[in-house]
VEXNU-259044 format. One record per residue (C-alpha): residue number from 1; residue in three letters; z, y, x. Coordinates in Angstrom, 2 decimals. Each point is the difference from the previous one (the first is absolute). Layout:
residues N
nr=NUM | rest=ALA | up=Z | north=Y | east=X .
...
END
This chain:
residues 158
nr=1 | rest=UNK | up=-85.65 | north=-13.62 | east=-40.67 .
nr=2 | rest=UNK | up=-0.36 | north=3.75 | east=-0.52 .
nr=3 | rest=UNK | up=3.03 | north=2.12 | east=-0.80 .
nr=4 | rest=UNK | up=0.32 | north=3.74 | east=-0.62 .
nr=5 | rest=UNK | up=2.83 | north=2.50 | east=0.11 .
nr=6 | rest=UNK | up=-0.21 | north=3.65 | east=-1.03 .
nr=7 | rest=UNK | up=2.50 | north=2.61 | east=1.10 .
nr=8 | rest=UNK | up=0.58 | north=3.17 | east=-2.00 .
nr=9 | rest=UNK | up=1.90 | north=3.21 | east=0.49 .
nr=10 | rest=UNK | up=0.78 | north=1.40 | east=-3.42 .
nr=11 | rest=UNK | up=-3.17 | north=-0.66 | east=-1.99 .
nr=12 | rest=UNK | up=-2.30 | north=0.16 | east=3.03 .
nr=13 | rest=UNK | up=-1.31 | north=-3.07 | east=1.80 .
nr=14 | rest=UNK | up=0.62 | north=0.54 | east=3.72 .
nr=15 | rest=UNK | up=-1.05 | north=-3.37 | east=1.41 .
nr=16 | rest=UNK | up=-1.55 | north=-3.26 | east=-1.04 .
nr=17 | rest=UNK | up=0.44 | north=-3.15 | east=2.05 .
nr=18 | rest=UNK | up=-2.11 | north=-3.11 | east=-0.44 .
nr=19 | rest=UNK | up=0.77 | north=-3.16 | east=1.92 .
nr=20 | rest=UNK | up=-0.88 | north=-3.64 | east=0.09 .
nr=21 | rest=UNK | up=2.14 | north=-3.02 | east=0.72 .
nr=22 | rest=UNK | up=-1.11 | north=-3.38 | east=1.30 .
nr=23 | rest=UNK | up=0.90 | north=-3.41 | east=-1.44 .
nr=24 | rest=UNK | up=3.40 | north=0.02 | east=1.73 .
nr=25 | rest=UNK | up=0.94 | north=3.44 | east=-1.37 .
nr=26 | rest=UNK | up=-0.49 | north=1.93 | east=3.26 .
nr=27 | rest=UNK | up=-1.63 | north=3.40 | east=-0.24 .
nr=28 | rest=UNK | up=-3.50 | north=-0.47 | east=1.40 .
nr=29 | rest=UNK | up=-1.34 | north=3.55 | east=-0.47 .
nr=30 | rest=UNK | up=0.94 | north=3.38 | east=-1.44 .
nr=31 | rest=UNK | up=-1.96 | north=3.08 | east=-0.97 .
nr=32 | rest=UNK | up=1.33 | north=3.56 | east=-0.40 .
nr=33 | rest=UNK | up=-2.45 | north=2.88 | east=-0.34 .
nr=34 | rest=UNK | up=-2.62 | north=-0.45 | east=2.70 .
nr=35 | rest=UNK | up=2.13 | north=-2.34 | east=2.16 .
nr=36 | rest=UNK | up=-0.32 | north=-3.79 | east=-0.06 .
nr=37 | rest=UNK | up=2.39 | north=-2.30 | east=1.85 .
nr=38 | rest=UNK | up=-0.53 | north=-3.75 | east=0.36 .
nr=39 | rest=UNK | up=2.17 | north=-2.75 | east=1.45 .
nr=40 | rest=UNK | up=-0.88 | north=-3.46 | east=1.35 .
nr=41 | rest=UNK | up=2.54 | north=-2.78 | east=0.57 .
nr=42 | rest=UNK | up=-0.03 | north=-3.28 | east=1.89 .
nr=43 | rest=UNK | up=1.02 | north=-3.42 | east=-1.36 .
nr=44 | rest=UNK | up=3.63 | north=0.80 | east=0.98 .
nr=45 | rest=UNK | up=-0.05 | north=3.15 | east=-2.19 .
nr=46 | rest=UNK | up=0.10 | north=2.35 | east=2.99 .
nr=47 | rest=UNK | up=-1.96 | north=3.23 | east=0.00 .
nr=48 | rest=UNK | up=-3.00 | north=-0.47 | east=2.31 .
nr=49 | rest=UNK | up=-2.11 | north=3.03 | east=-0.95 .
nr=50 | rest=UNK | up=0.71 | north=3.43 | east=-1.49 .
nr=51 | rest=UNK | up=-2.96 | north=2.23 | east=-0.81 .
nr=52 | rest=UNK | up=-0.15 | north=3.52 | east=-1.44 .
nr=53 | rest=UNK | up=-3.28 | north=1.52 | east=-1.14 .
nr=54 | rest=UNK | up=-0.85 | north=3.43 | east=-1.39 .
nr=55 | rest=UNK | up=-2.65 | north=0.24 | east=-2.70 .
nr=56 | rest=UNK | up=-2.66 | north=2.54 | east=0.89 .
nr=57 | rest=UNK | up=-2.96 | north=1.02 | east=-2.19 .
nr=58 | rest=UNK | up=-3.61 | north=-0.63 | east=0.95 .
nr=59 | rest=UNK | up=-1.66 | north=-2.00 | east=2.74 .
nr=60 | rest=UNK | up=2.20 | north=-0.19 | east=3.10 .
nr=61 | rest=UNK | up=-1.35 | north=-1.41 | east=3.28 .
nr=62 | rest=UNK | up=3.41 | north=0.03 | east=1.72 .
nr=63 | rest=UNK | up=0.69 | north=-3.25 | east=1.93 .
nr=64 | rest=UNK | up=3.13 | north=-0.51 | east=-2.10 .
nr=65 | rest=UNK | up=-1.88 | north=0.31 | east=-3.32 .
nr=66 | rest=UNK | up=-0.01 | north=-3.03 | east=-2.29 .
nr=67 | rest=UNK | up=-2.66 | north=1.03 | east=-2.55 .
nr=68 | rest=UNK | up=0.06 | north=0.83 | east=-3.71 .
nr=69 | rest=UNK | up=3.10 | north=-0.93 | east=-1.96 .
nr=70 | rest=UNK | up=1.23 | north=0.04 | east=-3.59 .
nr=71 | rest=UNK | up=1.86 | north=3.27 | east=-0.50 .
nr=72 | rest=UNK | up=2.23 | north=-1.54 | east=-2.69 .
nr=73 | rest=UNK | up=1.60 | north=-2.45 | east=2.41 .
nr=74 | rest=UNK | up=-1.19 | north=1.27 | east=3.36 .
nr=75 | rest=UNK | up=-1.32 | north=-3.46 | east=0.79 .
nr=76 | rest=UNK | up=-3.40 | north=-1.64 | east=0.04 .
nr=77 | rest=UNK | up=-1.00 | north=-2.95 | east=-2.18 .
nr=78 | rest=UNK | up=1.54 | north=-2.43 | east=2.53 .
nr=79 | rest=UNK | up=3.43 | north=1.63 | east=-0.42 .
nr=80 | rest=UNK | up=0.08 | north=1.74 | east=3.35 .
nr=81 | rest=UNK | up=-1.24 | north=3.24 | east=1.50 .
nr=82 | rest=UNK | up=-3.15 | north=-1.74 | east=1.18 .
nr=83 | rest=UNK | up=-3.69 | north=0.80 | east=-0.11 .
nr=84 | rest=UNK | up=-1.18 | north=-1.38 | east=-3.37 .
nr=85 | rest=UNK | up=-2.32 | north=2.34 | east=-1.87 .
nr=86 | rest=UNK | up=1.50 | north=1.58 | east=-3.12 .
nr=87 | rest=UNK | up=-1.16 | north=2.69 | east=-2.38 .
nr=88 | rest=UNK | up=2.48 | north=2.65 | east=1.24 .
nr=89 | rest=UNK | up=-0.96 | north=1.79 | east=3.19 .
nr=90 | rest=UNK | up=3.36 | north=0.08 | east=1.72 .
nr=91 | rest=UNK | up=0.71 | north=-1.57 | east=3.36 .
nr=92 | rest=UNK | up=3.23 | north=-1.33 | east=1.46 .
nr=93 | rest=UNK | up=0.49 | north=1.44 | east=3.48 .
nr=94 | rest=UNK | up=2.54 | north=-1.80 | east=2.19 .
nr=95 | rest=UNK | up=3.10 | north=2.04 | east=0.82 .
nr=96 | rest=UNK | up=2.33 | north=-2.79 | east=1.15 .
nr=97 | rest=UNK | up=-0.85 | north=-3.58 | east=0.91 .
nr=98 | rest=UNK | up=2.86 | north=-1.86 | east=1.62 .
nr=99 | rest=UNK | up=0.10 | north=-3.70 | east=0.85 .
nr=100 | rest=UNK | up=3.36 | north=-1.74 | east=0.55 .
nr=101 | rest=UNK | up=0.55 | north=-3.08 | east=2.18 .
nr=102 | rest=UNK | up=3.09 | north=-2.16 | east=-0.45 .
nr=103 | rest=UNK | up=1.82 | north=-2.69 | east=1.94 .
nr=104 | rest=UNK | up=0.58 | north=-3.31 | east=-1.82 .
nr=105 | rest=UNK | up=3.65 | north=1.01 | east=-0.61 .
nr=106 | rest=UNK | up=-1.05 | north=3.21 | east=-1.90 .
nr=107 | rest=UNK | up=0.51 | north=2.40 | east=2.92 .
nr=108 | rest=UNK | up=-2.74 | north=2.62 | east=0.29 .
nr=109 | rest=UNK | up=-1.74 | north=-0.01 | east=3.39 .
nr=110 | rest=UNK | up=-2.88 | north=2.45 | east=-0.39 .
nr=111 | rest=UNK | up=-1.38 | north=2.79 | east=-2.16 .
nr=112 | rest=UNK | up=-3.62 | north=1.01 | east=0.49 .
nr=113 | rest=UNK | up=-1.28 | north=3.27 | east=-1.45 .
nr=114 | rest=UNK | up=-3.70 | north=-0.73 | east=-0.30 .
nr=115 | rest=UNK | up=-1.04 | north=3.56 | east=-0.87 .
nr=116 | rest=UNK | up=1.86 | north=1.80 | east=2.78 .
nr=117 | rest=UNK | up=-0.48 | north=-2.79 | east=2.54 .
nr=118 | rest=UNK | up=3.72 | north=-0.36 | east=0.71 .
nr=119 | rest=UNK | up=1.65 | north=-3.34 | east=0.67 .
nr=120 | rest=UNK | up=3.79 | north=-0.28 | east=0.10 .
nr=121 | rest=UNK | up=1.43 | north=-3.27 | east=1.34 .
nr=122 | rest=UNK | up=3.63 | north=-1.05 | east=-0.14 .
nr=123 | rest=UNK | up=1.62 | north=-2.34 | east=2.49 .
nr=124 | rest=UNK | up=2.95 | north=-1.65 | east=-1.68 .
nr=125 | rest=UNK | up=2.74 | north=-2.29 | east=1.26 .
nr=126 | rest=UNK | up=0.80 | north=-3.39 | east=-1.60 .
nr=127 | rest=UNK | up=2.34 | north=1.76 | east=-2.44 .
nr=128 | rest=UNK | up=-2.86 | north=2.18 | east=-1.25 .
nr=129 | rest=UNK | up=1.25 | north=3.20 | east=1.65 .
nr=130 | rest=UNK | up=-2.56 | north=2.39 | east=1.44 .
nr=131 | rest=UNK | up=0.16 | north=0.08 | east=3.80 .
nr=132 | rest=UNK | up=-3.13 | north=2.00 | east=0.75 .
nr=133 | rest=UNK | up=-2.57 | north=2.06 | east=-1.90 .
nr=134 | rest=UNK | up=-3.52 | north=0.45 | east=1.34 .
nr=135 | rest=UNK | up=-2.37 | north=2.62 | east=-1.49 .
nr=136 | rest=UNK | up=-3.67 | north=-0.25 | east=0.97 .
nr=137 | rest=UNK | up=-2.71 | north=2.45 | east=-0.98 .
nr=138 | rest=UNK | up=-3.49 | north=0.18 | east=1.50 .
nr=139 | rest=UNK | up=1.00 | north=-1.03 | east=3.51 .
nr=140 | rest=UNK | up=3.37 | north=1.77 | east=0.01 .
nr=141 | rest=UNK | up=3.16 | north=-2.09 | east=-0.01 .
nr=142 | rest=UNK | up=3.58 | north=1.14 | east=-0.52 .
nr=143 | rest=UNK | up=2.86 | north=-2.46 | east=0.37 .
nr=144 | rest=UNK | up=3.57 | north=0.46 | east=-1.16 .
nr=145 | rest=UNK | up=2.58 | north=-2.50 | east=1.20 .
nr=146 | rest=UNK | up=2.99 | north=-0.33 | east=-2.28 .
nr=147 | rest=UNK | up=3.46 | north=-0.09 | east=1.57 .
nr=148 | rest=UNK | up=2.58 | north=-2.33 | east=-1.51 .
nr=149 | rest=UNK | up=1.58 | north=2.85 | east=-1.99 .
nr=150 | rest=UNK | up=-3.35 | north=1.16 | east=-1.39 .
nr=151 | rest=UNK | up=-1.15 | north=-3.36 | east=-1.36 .
nr=152 | rest=UNK | up=-0.48 | north=-0.31 | east=-3.70 .
nr=153 | rest=UNK | up=2.86 | north=-1.85 | east=-1.58 .
nr=154 | rest=UNK | up=2.38 | north=0.61 | east=2.88 .
nr=155 | rest=UNK | up=3.22 | north=1.88 | east=-0.37 .
nr=156 | rest=UNK | up=2.04 | north=1.87 | east=2.52 .
nr=157 | rest=UNK | up=3.77 | north=0.01 | east=0.09 .
nr=158 | rest=UNK | up=2.15 | north=2.93 | east=1.02 .
END
């Protein structure tokens, strides 16, 4: 379902937002100016992918390019920023493409940034509190161990 909102300042339109919602009412994509954002969810309604694309004119051979798109919605005929041919010569170039991995109990365990090549993993205890964060990028690894007082959801007493 397509929805639109227009924002004005005085009598001047300053922004126009288009967005779509899926059958469960979740926002599945939004489009403002030359920016398109799309969201994918799993069967448990958790966000599993967040993508942001910038519309650019003309033929773009960038590895993150997804081909011609409809400039009215920012999406191709399949409803995503994919590679279907369309009459408008604009291309969606990937700016952000993050994939989220969840534990069965709805605790996030990993975020992968597919464009920048960064993977962030979270070690969590049985209560779902973060105990360690590991950032990996192109062979480099940084680990941050969380002390008891630094854990998410913990509180310290004076």
